[in-house]
C-alpha positions as a Markdown table, in Angstrom:
| # | Residue | x | y | z |
|---|---|---|---|---|
| 1 | Met | -4.3 | 38.5 | -27.0 |
| 2 | Gly | -6.8 | 37.2 | -24.4 |
| 3 | Glu | -9.3 | 39.3 | -22.5 |
| 4 | Ala | -7.1 | 39.4 | -19.4 |
| 5 | Thr | -4.4 | 41.3 | -21.3 |
| 6 | Glu | -6.6 | 44.0 | -22.6 |
| 7 | Arg | -6.2 | 47.4 | -21.0 |
| 8 | Tyr | -8.7 | 50.3 | -20.8 |
| 9 | Ala | -8.4 | 53.9 | -19.8 |
| 10 | Ile | -10.8 | 56.7 | -19.0 |
| 11 | Val | -9.6 | 60.2 | -19.8 |
| 12 | Thr | -11.7 | 63.1 | -18.6 |
| 13 | Gly | -11.6 | 66.5 | -20.2 |
| 14 | Ala | -10.3 | 64.7 | -23.3 |
| 15 | Asn | -11.7 | 66.8 | -26.1 |
| 16 | Lys | -8.7 | 69.1 | -26.4 |
| 17 | Gly | -5.3 | 70.0 | -25.1 |
| 18 | Ile | -3.4 | 67.6 | -22.9 |
| 19 | Gly | -6.4 | 65.3 | -22.5 |
| 20 | Leu | -6.7 | 64.8 | -26.2 |
| 21 | Gln | -3.0 | 64.1 | -26.5 |
| 22 | Ile | -3.1 | 61.6 | -23.7 |
| 23 | Val | -5.9 | 59.7 | -25.5 |
| 24 | Lys | -3.8 | 59.7 | -28.7 |
| 25 | Gln | -0.8 | 58.3 | -27.0 |
| 26 | Leu | -2.7 | 55.7 | -25.0 |
| 27 | Ala | -4.6 | 54.5 | -28.0 |
| 28 | Ser | -1.4 | 54.4 | -30.1 |
| 29 | Ala | 0.0 | 52.0 | -27.5 |
| 30 | Gly | -3.0 | 49.7 | -28.0 |
| 31 | Ile | -5.0 | 50.8 | -25.0 |
| 32 | Lys | -8.8 | 51.2 | -25.5 |
| 33 | Val | -9.8 | 54.6 | -24.3 |
| 34 | Val | -13.1 | 56.1 | -23.2 |
| 35 | Val | -13.0 | 59.8 | -24.2 |
| 36 | Thr | -15.1 | 62.0 | -22.0 |
| 37 | Ala | -16.0 | 65.7 | -22.0 |
| 38 | Arg | -18.6 | 67.9 | -20.4 |
| 39 | Asn | -19.7 | 69.2 | -23.8 |
| 40 | Glu | -21.0 | 66.3 | -25.8 |
| 41 | Glu | -20.7 | 68.1 | -29.2 |
| 42 | Lys | -17.1 | 68.9 | -28.6 |
| 43 | Gly | -16.4 | 65.4 | -27.3 |
| 44 | Leu | -17.8 | 63.8 | -30.4 |
| 45 | Gln | -15.8 | 66.2 | -32.6 |
| 46 | Ala | -12.6 | 65.1 | -30.8 |
| 47 | Leu | -13.7 | 61.5 | -31.3 |
| 48 | Glu | -14.0 | 62.0 | -35.1 |
| 49 | Thr | -10.5 | 63.6 | -35.1 |
| 50 | Leu | -9.1 | 60.5 | -33.3 |
| 51 | Lys | -10.9 | 58.1 | -35.7 |
| 52 | Ala | -9.5 | 60.0 | -38.7 |
| 53 | Ser | -6.0 | 59.3 | -37.2 |
| 54 | Gly | -6.7 | 55.5 | -37.6 |
| 55 | Leu | -7.7 | 54.9 | -34.0 |
| 56 | Ser | -11.4 | 54.2 | -34.5 |
| 57 | His | -11.2 | 50.7 | -33.0 |
| 58 | Leu | -9.5 | 52.0 | -29.8 |
| 59 | Val | -11.6 | 55.0 | -28.8 |
| 60 | Leu | -15.2 | 55.6 | -27.8 |
| 61 | Phe | -17.0 | 58.6 | -26.3 |
| 62 | His | -19.2 | 59.1 | -23.2 |
| 63 | Gln | -20.4 | 62.5 | -21.9 |
| 64 | Leu | -19.1 | 63.3 | -18.4 |
| 65 | Asp | -19.6 | 66.3 | -16.1 |
| 66 | Val | -17.5 | 65.4 | -13.1 |
| 67 | Ala | -19.4 | 67.9 | -10.9 |
| 68 | Asp | -22.8 | 66.2 | -11.7 |
| 69 | Ala | -23.6 | 63.1 | -9.8 |
| 70 | Ala | -26.1 | 61.8 | -12.4 |
| 71 | Ser | -23.5 | 62.2 | -15.1 |
| 72 | Val | -20.8 | 60.4 | -13.1 |
| 73 | Ser | -23.3 | 57.5 | -12.3 |
| 74 | Ser | -24.1 | 57.3 | -16.0 |
| 75 | Leu | -20.4 | 56.9 | -17.0 |
| 76 | Thr | -19.9 | 54.3 | -14.3 |
| 77 | Asp | -22.9 | 52.2 | -15.5 |
| 78 | Phe | -21.6 | 52.5 | -19.1 |
| 79 | Ile | -18.1 | 51.3 | -18.0 |
| 80 | Arg | -19.6 | 48.4 | -16.0 |
| 81 | Ser | -21.8 | 47.2 | -18.9 |
| 82 | Lys | -19.1 | 47.7 | -21.5 |
| 83 | Phe | -15.9 | 46.4 | -19.8 |
| 84 | Trp | -16.8 | 45.1 | -16.4 |
| 85 | Lys | -13.5 | 44.1 | -14.7 |
| 86 | Leu | -11.3 | 45.0 | -17.6 |
| 87 | Ile | -11.1 | 48.7 | -16.7 |
| 88 | Met | -7.5 | 49.3 | -15.8 |
| 89 | Gln | -6.5 | 52.9 | -15.9 |
| 90 | Leu | -8.3 | 56.1 | -14.9 |
| 91 | Leu | -6.8 | 59.4 | -15.7 |
| 92 | Glu | -8.3 | 62.6 | -14.3 |
| 93 | Ile | -7.7 | 65.8 | -16.2 |
| 94 | Ser | -8.5 | 68.9 | -14.2 |
| 95 | Glu | -10.8 | 71.4 | -15.9 |
| 96 | Asp | -10.7 | 75.1 | -15.3 |
| 97 | Glu | -11.8 | 78.3 | -17.0 |
| 98 | Val | -9.3 | 80.4 | -18.9 |
| 99 | Arg | -7.5 | 82.3 | -16.2 |
| 100 | Lys | -6.3 | 85.3 | -18.2 |
| 101 | Gly | -8.1 | 88.5 | -17.3 |
| 102 | Ile | -10.4 | 86.9 | -14.8 |
| 103 | Thr | -10.9 | 88.6 | -11.4 |
| 104 | Glu | -10.9 | 86.1 | -8.5 |
| 105 | Thr | -14.2 | 85.9 | -6.7 |
| 106 | Tyr | -15.7 | 83.5 | -4.1 |
| 107 | Asp | -18.2 | 82.2 | -6.6 |
| 108 | Leu | -15.5 | 81.3 | -9.1 |
| 109 | Ala | -13.4 | 79.7 | -6.4 |
| 110 | Glu | -16.4 | 77.6 | -5.4 |
| 111 | Glu | -17.0 | 76.6 | -9.0 |
| 112 | Cys | -13.4 | 75.6 | -9.5 |
| 113 | Leu | -13.4 | 73.5 | -6.4 |
| 114 | Gln | -16.6 | 71.8 | -7.4 |
| 115 | Ile | -14.9 | 70.6 | -10.7 |
| 116 | Asn | -11.3 | 70.2 | -9.8 |
| 117 | Tyr | -11.6 | 68.7 | -6.3 |
| 118 | Tyr | -15.1 | 67.5 | -5.5 |
| 119 | Gly | -15.8 | 66.4 | -9.1 |
| 120 | Val | -12.6 | 64.5 | -9.3 |
| 121 | Lys | -13.2 | 62.9 | -5.9 |
| 122 | Met | -16.8 | 61.8 | -6.8 |
| 123 | Thr | -15.7 | 60.4 | -10.2 |
| 124 | Val | -12.8 | 58.4 | -8.7 |
| 125 | Glu | -14.8 | 57.0 | -5.9 |
| 126 | Ser | -17.6 | 56.0 | -8.3 |
| 127 | Leu | -15.2 | 54.0 | -10.4 |
| 128 | Val | -13.1 | 52.4 | -7.5 |
| 129 | Pro | -15.3 | 49.3 | -7.3 |
| 130 | Leu | -14.5 | 48.6 | -11.0 |
| 131 | Leu | -10.8 | 49.4 | -10.6 |
| 132 | Lys | -10.6 | 46.9 | -7.7 |
| 133 | Leu | -11.5 | 44.2 | -10.2 |
| 134 | Ser | -8.4 | 45.0 | -12.3 |
| 135 | Asp | -5.0 | 43.3 | -11.9 |
| 136 | Ser | -3.3 | 46.7 | -12.2 |
| 137 | Pro | -5.6 | 49.5 | -11.2 |
| 138 | Arg | -4.2 | 53.0 | -11.7 |
| 139 | Val | -5.4 | 56.5 | -11.0 |
| 140 | Val | -3.5 | 59.5 | -12.4 |
| 141 | Asn | -4.6 | 62.9 | -11.2 |
| 142 | Val | -3.3 | 65.7 | -13.4 |
| 143 | Ser | -2.4 | 68.7 | -11.3 |
| 144 | Ser | 0.2 | 71.4 | -11.0 |
| 145 | Phe | 3.4 | 72.0 | -9.1 |
| 146 | Met | 1.7 | 75.2 | -7.8 |
| 147 | Gly | -0.5 | 73.0 | -5.6 |
| 148 | Gln | 1.9 | 73.4 | -2.7 |
| 149 | Leu | 1.2 | 75.5 | 0.3 |
| 150 | Glu | 4.6 | 77.2 | 0.0 |
| 151 | Ser | 3.7 | 78.3 | -3.5 |
| 152 | Phe | 0.3 | 79.7 | -2.6 |
| 153 | Pro | -0.1 | 83.0 | -4.4 |
| 154 | Lys | -1.5 | 86.3 | -3.2 |
| 155 | Gly | -3.8 | 87.6 | -5.9 |
| 156 | Ser | -4.3 | 85.9 | -9.3 |
| 157 | Trp | -4.8 | 82.1 | -9.8 |
| 158 | Val | -5.7 | 81.6 | -6.1 |
| 159 | Arg | -8.8 | 79.4 | -7.0 |
| 160 | Gly | -6.8 | 77.1 | -9.3 |
| 161 | Val | -4.0 | 76.7 | -6.8 |
| 162 | Leu | -6.4 | 76.1 | -3.9 |
| 163 | Ser | -8.0 | 73.3 | -5.9 |
| 164 | Asp | -4.6 | 71.9 | -6.7 |
| 165 | Val | -3.6 | 71.9 | -3.0 |
| 166 | Asp | -6.8 | 69.9 | -2.2 |
| 167 | His | -6.1 | 67.7 | -5.2 |
| 168 | His | -2.7 | 66.8 | -3.9 |
| 169 | Gly | -4.0 | 66.1 | -0.4 |
| 170 | Tyr | -6.8 | 63.9 | -1.7 |
| 171 | Thr | -4.4 | 61.9 | -3.9 |
| 172 | Arg | -2.2 | 61.1 | -0.9 |
| 173 | Ile | -5.3 | 60.0 | 1.1 |
| 174 | Leu | -6.5 | 57.9 | -1.8 |
| 175 | Ala | -3.1 | 56.2 | -2.2 |
| 176 | Lys | -3.0 | 55.3 | 1.5 |
| 177 | Lys | -6.6 | 54.0 | 1.4 |
| 178 | Tyr | -5.9 | 51.8 | -1.6 |
| 179 | Pro | -2.3 | 50.5 | -1.3 |
| 180 | Ser | -2.8 | 47.9 | -4.1 |
| 181 | Phe | -3.5 | 50.7 | -6.6 |
| 182 | Cys | -0.9 | 52.8 | -8.4 |
| 183 | Ile | -2.1 | 56.3 | -7.6 |
| 184 | Asn | -0.2 | 59.4 | -8.5 |
| 185 | Cys | -0.6 | 63.2 | -8.9 |
| 186 | Val | 1.3 | 64.4 | -11.9 |
| 187 | Cys | 2.3 | 67.8 | -13.2 |
| 188 | Pro | 2.8 | 67.8 | -17.0 |
| 189 | Gly | 4.8 | 71.0 | -17.0 |
| 190 | Tyr | 4.0 | 74.4 | -18.3 |
| 191 | Val | 1.9 | 73.4 | -21.4 |
| 192 | Lys | 0.4 | 75.6 | -24.0 |
| 193 | Thr | -3.4 | 75.4 | -23.2 |
| 194 | Glu | -6.4 | 77.7 | -23.0 |
| 195 | Ile | -5.9 | 77.9 | -19.2 |
| 196 | Asn | -2.7 | 79.9 | -19.6 |
| 197 | Ala | -3.7 | 81.6 | -22.9 |
| 198 | Phe | -1.2 | 79.4 | -24.7 |
| 199 | Thr | 1.8 | 80.9 | -23.1 |
| 200 | Gly | 3.4 | 77.6 | -22.0 |
| 201 | Ser | 6.7 | 76.3 | -23.2 |
| 202 | Leu | 5.6 | 72.8 | -23.9 |
| 203 | Thr | 3.1 | 71.4 | -26.5 |
| 204 | Pro | 0.2 | 69.3 | -25.3 |
| 205 | Ala | 1.8 | 66.3 | -26.9 |
| 206 | Glu | 5.0 | 66.9 | -24.9 |
| 207 | Gly | 3.1 | 67.4 | -21.7 |
| 208 | Ala | 1.1 | 64.2 | -22.3 |
| 209 | Val | 4.3 | 62.1 | -22.5 |
| 210 | Val | 5.0 | 62.8 | -18.8 |
| 211 | Leu | 1.7 | 61.1 | -18.0 |
């Protein structure tokens, strides 16, 4: 295969859960994946797990905190120097704290928005110049069906739903701004993850298939 046929993906929050399963499925399909995580130690542990699965030639790690401008810039420089115009796919995995037993506060809502909305926005916009160089640029924002105004809750989970509403709106704006891109906001279903205290009906692998 020539260089023009190679495909690359970035998966954020990829050290566990749905993100890790997305990496496994993309790499198994022959796509080279940049695994990212806020916690470098956990990200490197995930990388070793992937390598042990026989995917060492298709995965590499770079630390990323989507809410930190310097971290986002560092990732962008890494991608530019490593792949240049070959970067094809970008998948954004929303990150949140475990919701069980947490009282909603203004500070928690602000933190959630910084990661799930502003962080995603900053990361995508930083990588857009590289995506423009691809023959088939894609952005997949992982969100939830609860990110609809008619589903807005009164009480628990408000901060997560609020960030999802913003996420959906931003994805629409992004798709209109870059019509040559394939840009989608996808709900993987009710997946067993830390966010819902593993009460979901789907496994992370099943949720990742949707993406």
